[in-house]
C-alpha positions in Angstrom: 0.0 0.0 0.0 1.5 3.3 -1.0 1.4 6.5 1.1 -1.4 8.2 -0.9 -3.6 5.1 -0.5 -2.9 5.0 3.2 -3.7 8.6 3.5 -7.0 8.2 1.6 -8.1 5.3 3.9 -7.2 7.3 7.0 -9.1 10.3 5.7 -12.2 8.2 5.2 -11.9 6.8 8.7 -11.4 10.2 10.2 -14.4 11.6 8.4 -16.4 9.3 10.6 -18.6 7.6 8.1 -18.9 3.9 7.1 -20.4 1.9 4.3 -20.4 -1.6 5.6 -19.7 -4.3 3.1 -22.7 -6.5 2.1 -23.2 -9.7 0.1 -24.7 -9.5 -3.4 -28.1 -8.0 -3.5 -29.1 -9.7 -6.6 -31.1 -12.2 -8.5 -34.2 -13.9 -7.2 -31.9 -16.8 -6.1 -30.0 -14.6 -3.5 -31.9 -11.4 -3.3 -33.0 -9.8 0.0 -36.3 -11.3 1.2 -37.8 -7.9 1.5 -38.5 -5.2 -1.1 -36.9 -1.7 -0.9 -39.2 1.2 -1.9 -41.3 -1.4 -3.8 -38.5 -3.0 -5.8 -35.8 -5.6 -5.6 -32.2 -4.7 -6.4 -30.2 -6.3 -9.3 -26.4 -6.9 -8.9 -24.4 -4.5 -10.9 -27.3 -2.1 -11.4 -26.5 1.6 -11.6 -29.2 2.0 -9.0 -27.7 1.7 -5.5 -29.7 1.1 -2.3 -28.2 1.7 1.1 -29.7 0.7 4.4 -29.9 4.1 6.1 -31.3 2.8 9.5 -28.2 2.6 11.7 -26.5 5.4 13.6 -29.0 8.1 14.4 -28.9 10.4 17.5 -32.3 10.8 19.1 -34.0 13.1 21.7 -37.5 13.5 22.9 -38.4 17.2 22.9 -38.0 20.1 20.5 -34.7 22.0 21.2 -34.2 25.1 19.2 -31.8 24.8 16.3 -31.7 21.0 16.2 -31.8 21.1 12.4 -28.5 22.9 12.1 -25.3 20.9 11.3 -23.4 22.7 14.1 -26.0 21.8 16.8 -24.4 19.8 19.6 -26.1 16.4 19.9 -23.3 14.6 21.8 -25.6 13.9 24.8 -28.4 12.5 22.7 -29.2 8.8 22.7 -27.7 6.7 19.8 -30.4 4.6 18.1 -30.9 2.4 15.1 -34.1 2.4 13.0 -36.8 1.1 13.1 -37.3 3.1 16.4 -40.4 3.7 18.4 -39.4 6.6 20.7 -39.1 4.4 23.8 -39.0 0.9 25.2 -42.5 0.3 26.5 -43.9 -2.1 29.1 -46.0 -5.1 28.3 -49.0 -2.8 29.0 -48.6 0.4 27.2 -52.3 1.2 26.9 -54.3 4.0 28.4 -52.0 6.9 27.2 -48.9 5.5 28.9 -46.8 6.1 25.7 -45.1 9.3 24.8 -46.8 11.8 22.6 -45.0 14.9 21.4 -42.1 16.2 19.4 -38.9 14.3 18.9 -35.7 14.7 16.8 -33.4 12.3 14.9 -30.0 13.4 13.6 -27.6 11.4 11.5 -24.1 12.1 10.1 -23.1 10.4 6.9 -20.6 10.8 4.2 -21.7 11.5 0.6 -21.4 8.1 -1.2 -19.2 7.7 -4.2 -20.6 8.8 -7.5 -23.2 11.1 -6.0 -22.2 14.1 -8.1 -23.4 12.3 -11.3 -26.5 10.6 -9.7 -29.8 11.5 -8.1 -29.8 10.8 -4.4 -33.1 10.1 -2.7 -34.0 9.4 1.0 -37.0 7.1 1.1 -39.0 6.8 4.4 -41.4 3.9 4.7 -43.2 5.7 7.5 -42.7 8.2 10.2 -45.5 8.5 12.8 -47.4 11.8 12.7 -46.2 14.9 11.1 -42.5 15.1 10.1 -40.0 17.4 8.4 -36.5 16.7 7.0 -33.5 18.9 6.8 -30.2 18.1 5.1 -27.2 20.2 6.0 -29.4 22.8 7.6 -31.8 23.2 4.6 -35.4 22.0 4.8 -36.1 19.5 2.0 -39.4 17.8 2.8 -42.4 17.6 5.2 -45.0 14.9 5.5 -48.4 14.5 7.3 -49.6 11.0 8.2 -47.9 8.1 10.0 -48.5 5.0 7.8 -47.4 5.7 4.2 -44.1 6.4 2.6 -42.6 9.6 1.4 -39.3 10.5 -0.2 -37.0 13.5 -0.7 -34.5 14.3 -3.4 -31.5 15.5 -1.5 -29.0 15.6 -4.4 -28.6 19.4 -4.4 -28.2 19.6 -0.7 -25.3 17.1 -0.3 -21.7 18.1 0.2 -19.1 16.9 -2.3 -18.3 13.1 -2.5 -16.6 11.8 0.6 -17.6 14.8 2.8 -19.8 14.6 5.8 -23.5 15.5 5.8 -26.1 16.0 8.5 -29.7 14.7 8.1 -32.1 16.0 10.8 -35.7 14.7 11.1 -38.4 16.2 13.2 -41.2 13.7 14.1 -44.3 14.5 16.2 -47.0 11.9 17.1 -49.2 14.4 19.0 -52.9 14.5 18.3 -53.7 16.5 15.2 -57.1 16.6 13.5 -55.7 18.0 10.2 -54.7 14.6 8.8 -56.0 11.0 9.1 -56.7 9.3 11.4 -57.1 12.6 13.2 -58.9 11.3 16.3 -57.2 12.0 19.7 -55.4 9.0 21.1 -57.4 9.1 24.4 -60.4 8.2 22.3 -58.7 5.7 20.1 -58.9 1.9 20.1 -55.2 1.8 19.1 -52.2 4.0 19.7 -50.1 6.6 17.9 -46.9 4.9 19.0 -44.3 7.2 17.5 -40.9 7.4 15.9 -39.3 6.5 12.6 -40.7 3.1 13.0 -40.2 1.6 9.5 -37.1 1.4 7.3 -35.3 4.3 5.7 -33.2 3.8 2.5 -30.8 6.1 0.6 -31.1 5.4 -3.1 -28.8 6.6 -5.9 -30.1 6.6 -9.5 -28.6 7.8 -12.7 -30.0 10.9 -14.4 -32.1 8.8 -16.8 -34.0 6.5 -14.4 -37.3 4.9 -13.4 -39.4 7.4 -11.4 -40.4 7.0 -7.8 -44.0 6.3 -7.0 -43.9 8.8 -4.1 -43.0 11.7 -6.5 -44.8 11.1 -9.8 -47.6 13.4 -10.8 -48.8 11.0 -13.5 -52.1 9.2 -13.0 -51.5 5.6 -12.3 -47.9 6.5 -12.6 -44.6 6.2 -10.9 -42.2 3.3 -11.1 -43.3 0.0 -12.6 -46.9 -1.1 -12.5 -47.7 -4.7 -13.5 -51.4 -5.2 -14.1 -53.1 -8.5 -14.9 -55.9 -8.1 -17.5 -56.8 -11.7 -17.8 -55.8 -15.3 -16.8 -56.8 -18.3 -18.8 -55.3 -21.5 -17.3 -51.6 -21.1 -17.7 -51.9 -18.1 -20.1 -52.2 -14.5 -19.3 -52.5 -11.0 -20.6 -50.4 -8.3 -18.8 -49.9 -4.6 -19.0 -46.5 -3.3 -17.8 -46.5 0.5 -17.2 -43.1 2.0 -16.6 -42.5 5.7 -16.1 -39.0 7.0 -17.0 -37.5 10.5 -16.5 -34.6 12.2 -18.1 -32.9 14.5 -15.6 -29.8 15.0 -17.7 -29.0 18.2 -19.6 -29.7 16.8 -23.1 -32.3 14.8 -24.9 -31.7 11.1 -25.0 -32.9 8.1 -27.1 -33.6 5.3 -24.7 -34.7 1.7 -24.9 -37.0 0.3 -22.2 -36.5 -3.4 -21.8 -39.0 -5.4 -19.7 -38.4 -9.1 -19.1 -40.8 -11.4 -17.5 -39.0 -13.8 -15.2 -40.0 -16.9 -13.2 -39.4 -17.2 -9.5 -35.8 -18.3 -10.1 -34.9 -15.5 -12.4 -35.3 -17.4 -15.7 -36.4 -15.1 -18.6 -39.8 -16.1 -20.0 -40.7 -13.2 -22.3 -39.1 -9.9 -23.2 -40.5 -6.6 -24.6 -38.5 -3.6 -25.8 -39.6 -0.1 -26.6 -37.5 2.8 -28.0 -38.3 6.5 -27.4 -36.7 9.9 -27.5 -37.0 11.8 -24.2 -36.2 15.5 -24.0 -34.1 16.9 -21.1 -36.3 17.3 -18.0 -39.1 15.3 -19.4 -40.8 12.1 -18.1 -43.0 9.6 -19.9 -45.0 6.5 -19.0 -44.6 3.6 -21.4 -47.0 0.8 -21.8 -45.8 -2.7 -22.8 -48.3 -5.5 -23.4 -47.3 -9.1 -22.6 -49.2 -12.2 -23.4 -47.2 -15.0 -21.7 -47.9 -18.7 -22.2 -47.2 -21.5 -19.9 -47.0 -19.4 -16.7 -47.8 -20.5 -13.2 -50.7 -18.4 -11.8 -50.7 -17.1 -8.2 -53.3 -18.6 -5.9 -53.6 -18.4 -2.1 -52.9 -22.1 -2.0 -50.1 -21.9 -4.6 -48.6 -18.4 -4.2 -46.1 -18.5 -7.1 -44.4 -15.2 -7.8 -42.9 -13.8 -11.0 -40.7 -10.8 -11.6 -40.5 -8.1 -14.1 -36.9 -7.1 -14.7 -36.8 -3.5 -15.9 -33.8 -2.0 -17.7 -33.4 1.5 -19.1 -30.7 1.6 -21.8 -29.0 4.7 -23.3 -26.3 4.3 -26.0 -26.1 0.6 -25.3 -25.5 1.1 -21.5 -27.9 0.3 -18.8 -28.6 3.5 -16.8 -31.2 2.0 -14.4 -32.6 -1.4 -13.5 -34.5 -3.3 -10.9 -37.0 -6.1 -10.4 -40.7 -5.9 -9.5 -42.2 -8.9 -7.9 -45.8 -9.8 -8.6 -48.3 -12.6 -8.9 -50.2 -13.4 -12.1 -53.8 -13.8 -10.8 -57.3 -12.7 -11.5 -59.8 -12.0 -8.7 -63.6 -11.9 -9.4 -66.7 -11.5 -7.3 -69.6 -13.3 -8.9 -72.5 -12.6 -6.6 -74.3 -15.7 -5.5 -71.5 -17.8 -6.9 -68.9 -16.2 -4.6 -65.2 -15.4 -4.9 -63.3 -16.7 -7.9 -59.6 -16.9 -8.4 -58.3 -17.4 -11.9 -61.8 -18.1 -13.1 -62.4 -21.0 -10.6 -64.4 -20.8 -7.3 -61.9 -20.7 -4.5 -63.6 -23.6 -2.9 -63.7 -22.6 0.8 -64.6 -19.8 3.2 -62.0 -17.2 3.9 -61.2 -17.3 7.6 -59.2 -14.3 8.8 -58.2 -11.9 11.5 -57.8 -8.2 12.0 -54.3 -7.0 12.8 -52.7 -4.1 14.5 -49.0 -3.6 14.0 -47.6 -3.0 17.5 -45.3 -5.4 19.3 -44.3 -5.8 22.9 -41.6 -3.4 24.2 -40.8 -1.8 20.8 -44.3 -0.4 19.9 -44.8 0.0 16.2 -41.1 -0.4 15.5 -41.3 -4.1 14.4 -38.4 -5.1 12.2 -38.8 -6.9 8.9 -38.1 -10.3 10.3 -40.8 -9.7 12.9 -43.3 -8.6 10.3 -42.6 -11.9 8.4 -42.9 -14.0 11.6 -46.3 -12.4 12.2 -47.5 -13.3 8.7 -46.1 -16.8 9.0 -47.6 -17.5 12.4 -51.0 -16.3 11.2 -50.9 -18.3 8.0 -49.7 -21.4 9.8 -52.5 -20.9 12.3 -55.3 -21.4 9.9 -55.6 -17.7 8.7 -55.9 -17.1 5.0 -56.9 -13.4 5.0 -55.8 -10.4 7.2 -57.6 -7.1 7.4 -55.1 -4.3 8.1 -56.7 -2.4 10.9 -57.0 0.5 10.4 -54.1 1.6 8.2 -51.6 0.2 5.7 -49.4 -2.5 7.0 -45.6 -2.6 6.7 -44.2 -3.4 3.3 -42.3 -6.4 4.8 -45.6 -7.8 6.1 -47.0 -7.4 2.6 -44.0 -9.1 1.1 -44.6 -12.1 3.4 -48.3 -12.2 2.5 -47.5 -12.4 -1.2 -45.1 -15.3 -0.6 -47.4 -17.2 1.9 -50.7 -16.7 0.0 -52.2 -14.6 2.8 -54.9 -12.4 1.3 -55.1 -8.8 2.6 -57.7 -6.1 2.9 -55.7 -2.9 2.9 -57.2 0.2 4.6 -56.6 3.9 4.4 -55.8 5.4 7.9 -58.9 6.2 9.8 -61.3 5.2 12.7 -64.5 6.9 13.8 -63.4 10.5 12.9 -64.0 12.9 10.1 -63.0 16.5 10.3 -66.0 18.3 8.9 -64.5 21.8 9.6 -61.2 21.5 7.7 -61.3 20.6 3.9 -57.6 19.8 4.2 -58.5 16.6 6.1 -60.5 15.3 3.2 -57.8 16.3 0.7 -55.3 14.3 2.7 -57.6 11.3 2.7 -57.4 11.4 -1.1 -53.6 11.7 -1.0 -53.4 8.6 1.3 -55.7 6.6 -1.0 -53.5 7.4 -4.0 -50.3 6.7 -2.1 -51.7 3.4 -0.8 -52.7 2.3 -4.3 -49.3 3.1 -5.7 -47.5 1.3 -2.9 -49.6 -1.8 -2.9 -50.9 -2.2 -6.4 -48.3 -4.9 -7.4 -49.0 -7.1 -4.4 -50.8 -10.2 -5.5 -52.2 -10.7 -2.0 -54.3 -7.6 -1.9 -58.0 -8.5 -2.3 -59.9 -5.5 -0.9 -59.3 -1.8 -0.9 -60.9 -0.2 2.2 -60.8 3.4 1.0 -63.5 4.8 3.3 -62.8 5.7 7.0 -63.7 2.8 9.3 -66.8 3.2 11.4 -67.1 6.9 10.6 -70.8 7.9 10.4 -70.2 11.5 9.5 -68.0 11.0 6.5 -69.8 12.2 3.4 -71.0 10.1 0.5 -69.3 12.6 -1.9 -66.0 12.0 -0.2 -66.4 8.2 -0.4 -67.3 8.5 -4.1 -64.1 10.5 -4.6 -62.0 7.8 -2.9 -63.7 5.1 -5.0 -62.9 7.2 -8.1 -59.2 7.7 -7.2 -58.8 4.0 -6.5 -60.0 3.0 -10.0 -58.2 5.9 -11.6 -54.9 4.6 -10.1 -55.7 1.0 -10.9 -57.9 0.8 -14.0 -57.9 -3.0 -14.2 -60.1 -5.9 -13.2 -60.0 -7.4 -9.7 -59.9 -4.0 -7.8 -62.7 -3.9 -5.2 -63.4 -0.9 -3.0 -65.1 -1.8 0.2 -66.9 -0.3 3.2 -69.8 -1.1 5.5 -72.8 -2.0 3.4 -75.2 1.0 3.9 -72.8 3.7 2.8 -70.9 1.5 0.4 -74.2 1.1 -1.6 -74.7 4.9 -1.7 -71.1 5.5 -2.8 -71.2 2.8 -5.5 -68.5 0.6 -3.9 -67.6 -2.7 -5.5 -67.9 -4.9 -2.4 -69.6 -4.7 1.0 -68.7 -5.4 4.6 -71.6 -7.1 6.5 -73.8 -7.2 3.4 -77.1 -9.1 3.7 -77.6 -12.2 1.6 -80.3 -10.5 -0.5 -77.8 -7.9 -1.7 -76.5 -8.1 -5.2 -72.8 -7.9 -4.4 -70.5 -10.2 -2.4 -69.6 -9.3 1.2 -67.3 -10.1 4.0 -67.7 -9.9 7.8 -64.9 -7.5 8.7 -65.1 -8.1 12.5 -66.7 -10.7 14.7 -66.2 -12.7 17.9 -65.5 -10.0 20.4 -67.9 -7.0 20.8 -70.9 -9.1 21.8 -68.9 -10.6 24.6 -67.9 -7.3 26.3 -70.1 -6.7 29.4 -69.9 -2.9 28.9 -67.6 -0.5 27.0 -66.3 1.2 30.2 -64.9 -1.8 31.9 -64.5 -3.9 28.7 -64.2 -7.2 30.5 -65.0 -10.3 28.3 -64.5 -14.0 28.3 -62.8 -13.6 24.9 -60.2 -11.1 26.4 -57.9 -13.2 28.6 -54.2 -13.3 29.3 -52.3 -16.5 28.7 -51.1 -16.5 32.3 -54.7 -16.9 33.5 -54.4 -20.5 32.4 -56.3 -23.3 30.8 -59.8 -22.5 31.8 -59.7 -18.9 30.6 -58.1 -19.8 27.3 -60.7 -22.7 26.8 -63.5 -20.2 27.4 -62.1 -18.0 24.7 -61.7 -20.9 22.3 -65.2 -22.1 22.9 -66.6 -18.7 21.9 -64.3 -18.7 18.9 -65.5 -22.2 17.9 -69.2 -21.0 17.9 -68.2 -18.0 15.9 -66.4 -20.1 13.3 -69.4 -22.4 13.1 -71.7 -19.4 12.3 -69.3 -18.0 9.7 -69.2 -21.3 7.8 -72.9 -21.5 7.7 -73.2 -18.6 5.3 -73.6 -19.0 1.5 -70.8 -18.4 -1.0 -71.9 -14.8 -1.4 -70.5 -14.1 2.1 -66.9 -14.9 1.1 -65.6 -15.0 4.7 -64.9 -13.2 7.9 -62.2 -11.9 10.2 -62.2 -12.1 14.0 -61.3 -9.1 16.1 -58.4 -9.4 16.7 -55.6 -11.8 15.6 -52.9 -10.5 17.9 -53.1 -8.6 21.2 -52.5 -4.8 20.8 -52.2 -1.6 22.8 -55.0 0.9 23.0 -55.2 4.6 23.7 -58.6 5.0 25.3 -58.4 2.1 27.7 -55.9 1.1 30.4 -56.0 -2.6 29.4 -54.5 -3.8 26.1 -56.7 -5.9 23.9 -56.2 -9.5 25.2 -58.4 -11.4 22.7 -55.9 -12.4 20.1 -55.0 -15.9 18.8 -51.5 -14.7 19.7 -50.5 -12.5 22.7 -48.2 -9.5 22.5 -45.2 -11.8 22.8 -46.6 -13.8 19.8 -47.2 -16.8 22.0 -50.3 -18.8 20.9 -53.5 -19.3 22.9 -55.6 -22.4 22.5 -57.8 -20.6 20.0 -54.7 -20.5 17.6 -54.8 -24.3 17.3 -58.6 -24.3 16.9 -58.1 -22.1 13.8 -55.1 -24.2 12.6 -57.3 -27.3 12.8 -59.6 -25.9 10.2 -57.1 -26.6 7.4 -57.8 -29.8 5.4 -55.3 -32.5 6.4 -54.3 -32.7 2.8 -53.5 -28.9 2.5 -49.9 -28.2 1.7 -48.1 -24.9 1.4 -44.4 -24.2 1.2 -43.0 -22.4 4.1 -45.5 -23.4 6.8 -46.3 -26.5 8.8 -49.4 -28.2 7.3 -51.0 -31.7 7.2 -52.9 -33.8 9.8 -52.6 -32.3 13.3 -53.9 -32.9 16.8 -53.5 -30.6 19.8 -54.4 -31.3 23.4 -55.8 -28.3 25.3 -54.9 -29.7 28.7 -51.9 -29.3 30.9 -52.3 -32.2 33.4 -52.0 -29.9 36.4 -53.7 -29.9 39.8 -56.1 -27.1 38.6 -56.9 -28.7 35.2 -60.5 -29.5 34.1 -62.0 -33.0 34.1 -62.9 -32.7 30.4 -60.2 -33.0 27.7 -60.8 -30.9 24.5 -58.7 -31.7 21.5 -58.4 -29.7 18.2 -57.7 -31.8 15.1 -58.5 -31.9 11.4 -58.7 -35.7 11.4 -61.8 -37.9 11.1 -61.4 -39.4 14.6 -59.2 -38.9 17.7 -58.2 -41.7 20.0 -57.2 -40.7 23.6 -55.0 -42.6 26.0 -54.4 -41.5 29.6 -52.1 -43.2 32.1 -51.7 -46.1 29.8 -55.5 -46.7 29.6 -57.5 -46.2 26.3 -60.2 -43.7 27.0 -61.9 -44.1 23.7 -62.1 -42.9 20.1 -64.4 -40.0 19.2 -65.7 -38.1 16.2 -65.9 -34.3 16.2 -68.5 -32.5 18.4 -71.8 -33.0 16.6 -73.2 -29.7 17.9 -70.8 -27.8 15.6 -71.7 -29.2 12.3 -70.9 -26.4 9.9 -67.2 -25.6 10.5 -64.8 -27.9 8.7 -63.3 -29.5 11.8 -65.1 -29.2 15.1 -63.4 -29.9 18.4 -63.3 -33.4 20.0 -64.6 -33.4 23.6 -63.7 -36.2 25.9 -65.9 -35.9 29.1 -64.7 -36.7 32.7 -61.3 -38.0 31.8 -58.9 -36.2 34.1 -58.8 -36.6 37.8 -55.7 -35.3 39.5 -55.9 -37.9 42.2 -55.2 -40.6 39.6 -51.7 -39.1 39.4 -51.1 -38.6 43.1 -52.2 -42.2 43.9 -49.6 -43.7 41.5 -46.4 -41.9 42.5 -44.8 -45.0 44.1 -45.0 -47.0 40.8 -42.1 -45.4 39.0 -42.6 -47.5 35.9 -45.8 -45.8 35.1 -45.6 -43.0 32.5 -47.8 -40.1 33.5 -48.7 -38.9 30.1 -51.7 -38.3 27.8 -51.6 -39.4 24.2 -53.9 -38.1 21.4 -53.8 -39.9 18.0 -55.4 -38.5 14.9 -57.1 -41.1 12.7 -58.0 -40.8 9.0 -59.4 -43.8 7.1 -58.8 -46.0 10.1 -55.1 -45.2 10.2 -53.2 -43.1 12.8 -51.7 -40.2 10.8 -50.5 -37.9 13.7 -50.1 -37.9 17.5 -49.3 -35.6 20.4 -48.0 -36.7 23.8 -48.6 -34.4 26.8 -46.4 -35.3 29.8 -46.9 -34.5 33.4 -44.5 -32.0 34.9 -43.0 -32.8 38.3 -40.5 -30.8 40.4 -39.3 -27.4 39.1 -35.6 -27.8 38.4 -34.4 -25.5 35.6 -34.8 -23.3 32.6 -34.8 -24.3 28.9 -34.0 -21.6 26.3 -35.4 -21.7 22.8 -35.2 -19.2 19.9 -38.5 -18.4 18.2 -37.0 -17.3 14.9 -39.3 -19.3 12.6 -36.3 -19.8 10.4 -35.8 -16.1 9.7 -32.4 -15.9 11.3 -30.7 -12.7 12.5 -29.3 -9.9 10.4 -26.5 -7.7 11.8 -28.1 -4.3 10.8 -28.3 -2.8 14.3 -32.0 -3.3 14.6 -33.1 -6.9 13.8 -34.3 -8.9 16.8 -35.7 -12.3 17.6 -37.8 -13.6 20.6 -35.9 -15.9 22.9 -38.1 -17.9 25.3 -37.1 -19.2 28.7 -39.4 -22.0 29.8 -39.4 -23.4 33.3 -39.0 -27.2 33.2 -38.7 -30.2 35.4 -35.7 -32.6 35.5 -37.0 -34.3 32.3 -37.4 -31.0 30.4 -41.2 -31.0 30.6 -42.6 -27.4 30.8 -44.1 -26.2 34.1 -46.9 -24.0 33.0 -47.9 -23.0 36.6 -44.4 -21.9 37.5 -44.0 -18.3 38.4 -40.3 -17.3 38.4 -38.3 -14.2 37.7 -35.8 -15.0 34.9 -32.6 -13.0 34.6 -31.3 -12.7 31.1 -27.6 -11.9 30.2 -26.0 -11.3 26.8 -22.5 -11.2 25.4 -21.3 -10.7 21.8 -22.5 -8.2 19.3 -26.0 -7.8 20.5 -28.2 -6.4 23.2 -31.4 -7.3 25.2 -34.8 -5.7 25.1 -36.0 -6.7 28.5 -33.7 -8.1 31.2 -35.6 -9.5 34.2 -38.8 -11.1 33.1 -41.5 -12.9 35.0 -42.8 -16.1 33.5 -46.4 -16.3 32.1 -47.9 -19.7 31.8 -44.4 -21.1 32.4 -42.5 -19.0 29.9 -40.6 -15.6 29.9 -39.7 -13.8 26.7 -36.8 -11.4 26.0 -35.9 -9.8 22.6 -32.4 -10.3 21.4 -31.3 -7.4 19.2 -28.3 -7.4 16.8 -25.4 -5.0 16.4 -24.0 -3.8 13.1 -21.3 -6.5 12.9 -22.1 -10.1 12.3 -21.1 -12.9 14.7 -22.0 -14.9 17.7 -24.4 -13.7 20.4 -24.7 -15.7 23.6 -27.7 -15.5 25.9 -27.9 -16.9 29.4 -31.1 -17.3 31.5 -31.1 -17.9 35.2 -33.4 -17.9 38.2 -32.6 -18.3 41.8 -32.4 -21.9 42.8 -32.8 -23.3 39.3 -30.4 -24.7 36.7 -29.6 -22.0 34.2 -29.4 -22.4 30.4 -27.3 -20.8 27.6 -27.8 -20.5 23.9 -25.8 -19.1 21.1 -27.1 -17.2 18.1 -25.3 -16.2 14.9 -26.1 -13.0 13.1 -25.2 -12.6 9.4 -24.3 -9.6 7.3 -27.0 -7.3 6.0 -28.1 -7.9 2.4 -27.9 -4.2 1.9 -24.8 -2.1 2.6 -25.2 -0.1 5.8 -24.6 3.6 5.6 -23.8 5.1 9.0 -21.3 7.1 11.0 -18.8 5.3 13.3 -19.2 8.2 15.7 -22.7 7.0 16.6 -21.5 3.5 17.6 -19.0 4.6 20.3 -16.1 4.4 17.8 -13.6 7.3 18.2 -13.4 9.7 15.3 -10.4 12.0 14.8 -10.7 15.3 12.9 -9.2 15.4 9.4 -5.7 17.0 9.9 -5.6 20.7 8.9 -2.7 20.3 6.5 -2.2 19.4 2.9 -1.5 15.9 1.7 2.1 16.6 0.9 2.6 18.1 4.4 1.6 14.9 6.1 4.6 12.7 6.7 4.7 8.9 7.4 5.6 9.7 11.0 2.4 11.8 11.2 0.3 8.9 9.8 1.8 6.5 12.4 1.2 9.0 15.2 -2.4 9.3 14.2 -2.7 5.6 14.1 -1.4 5.2 17.6 -3.7 8.0 18.9 -6.6 6.3 17.2 -5.7 2.9 18.8 -5.4 4.6 22.2 -8.9 6.2 21.9 -10.3 2.9 20.8 -8.9 1.2 24.0 -10.5 4.0 26.1 -13.9 3.4 24.5 -13.6 -0.4 24.9 -12.8 0.1 28.6 -15.7 2.4 29.0 -18.0 -0.1 27.3 -16.9 -2.8 29.8 -17.5 -0.5 32.7 -21.0 0.2 31.4 -21.7 -3.5 31.0 -20.5 -4.3 34.5 -22.6 -1.5 35.9 -25.7 -2.7 34.1 -25.1 -6.2 35.4 -24.9 -5.0 39.0 -28.2 -3.0 38.5 -29.9 -6.1 37.2 
């Protein structure tokens, strides 16, 4: 290495910014699982995408001058995005979360090549109202917390290799000027704040594909792949691509669009050549009529890609992939819901979903979004209603891949600002933005463009949102939806809660909870129970859920399905209790109802990526407080039960629930705790319950439930659902500590305080956790460097357990400043290159090493102090 190279490397180090190396971003074979700003990167493309999440400084409050580069933020907290303003307790309901202004500041060096490219910051969502400054100049503002916005920062950046300062103001306070608009203390969910979704820095050449967030073209921006028709394995597609020329001269360009299969193999290619003046943009339409394709279906969610390349003078100036499914949805009245011209064949059984997660609020990382989708799909759910706002793009990516249908919703709940026309205007902006963001998702079935449960919204406003939706997506299979009475007046395509005599198809958007609430002040209900309340409470909930399912399956095909309220526990603004009625709790631990829903799948149903097939689940824990009856959920024809080595019998499903696909199996008066206590001297006896699922006279599945004896230790498990861990500074995974006996059998009645410790490049969200139904959960969060992370769990008097995780490199390069990760940064020497001698370089190296050692020692002191506090 020569002197000048050494100096250049040192200069980059001193400047305090880092672009972390990343594996190839490309091809469907090794691409990131998650889209970025609606597309998937191609290796070698002129379009560069950086993960802009790590290395922000954060402060609650509104200090004067925080947008200025010279503002001193040394005392601010260092955070990585997604970030939700604060670490919340398990119960963050009843206005316990922070509402108010907050600031985020980030130092970063201008990436290479920026002078000749367009640089855009793309925010997937910032809660509330926000404003962005770059190097002290205001470049964007946004109103609304659930949809993306972007900012062209090209003209605000310092020269390549020089530091910049991005400052973002975010305020999640109540504000009636934009949707949802309702004060949080009257809201059935919460405005949990922060920059709680991903941020990307994107570089594009002057001649490039436009951004959906910036285009003024109707149905424009980016690449829109529309399906006009599907006939068996043949289809007709429209591919709309908007290209802009931001160079100083007119260009002749070729737009090449290639249809690829899931593995990246080219199936069909179309090219179109045009002349584009300087400063002009144009949307190009390319028709494709592929043959021999594999259509997308909820039960076979096969995905294709459109590879888009913009070529000028034989050189690719921009390229990326758009993922989509080739499918056609139809609503045929009395005949019901058709997919690719065939009746779907079953009732849609779904849930409503809010986006918050224990401890982190709305700041659920991409892997967590995916785990939510996978858990729901595996648990018998085939449709999710986004309540009451657009879901995270990573959740939508997962729904596409898992065949999980979605009803997307514009932000809103029981509020319409009749005094300010700006509110209605912003509803229209949200509907248009939502259509552009989600139009390529195969999983989107319904477009809820009206405000949920809002009586005073006007019919004229609803008609306008219906018009905007079809203006943005003028193709078949687009269904606007709202509650039936107003939907009929507004001319919507589909109804919520429509009667059977109505002409159009309908869906029950919410069921299974409201009728169980004793009053809406206390809001106690048998459906709203914590897992720690035990078997009886969860069985009560599941029994109500079973009756609800039976009612739903009794409806004719015109009622295409229903969604319970709600699939996962969530926080609420207007009530001090969270909603506790989910199939999954806030930790994403299943209640018995989860297995009831899972058992509704046909035993022959198969879907890549989730556990399917014959199943049997025993809702009984064999404890001193367990019920006499044993209820089993299964999709088999019969279930055989054995207890304490004795055959109890073989039963068919409960005959009182005839309409649901697979009713529960109820074995009466089976369990008596004294049968266990009277046999303890005979050590050869196995104290266990065995349930066997039988189809066609053959045993096809079984579950063994064993009796837990003396509490002796802890068993750690990682609930990653095969998602792994990415070293991006934000990714996390739930780690469960289960109290067990000496044979490793879970003790659901154990109540222990579990202490978690961590070492390696990671951190804990949660530290000392109390078990609930025998299990305590902590979130293990990664740092920015891949490697091993060790977790230890202990409780006084019990045997501890340890587990090792391994984080892998981010699929996108990380753009962040070392200064925000406790790495020392030296100023660039105030001398010319030729004045800096080798001795000076060596001296600076030594000083840098000394400062690093100081920081390392300080980190160790902090860790020891935290350990003592715990």
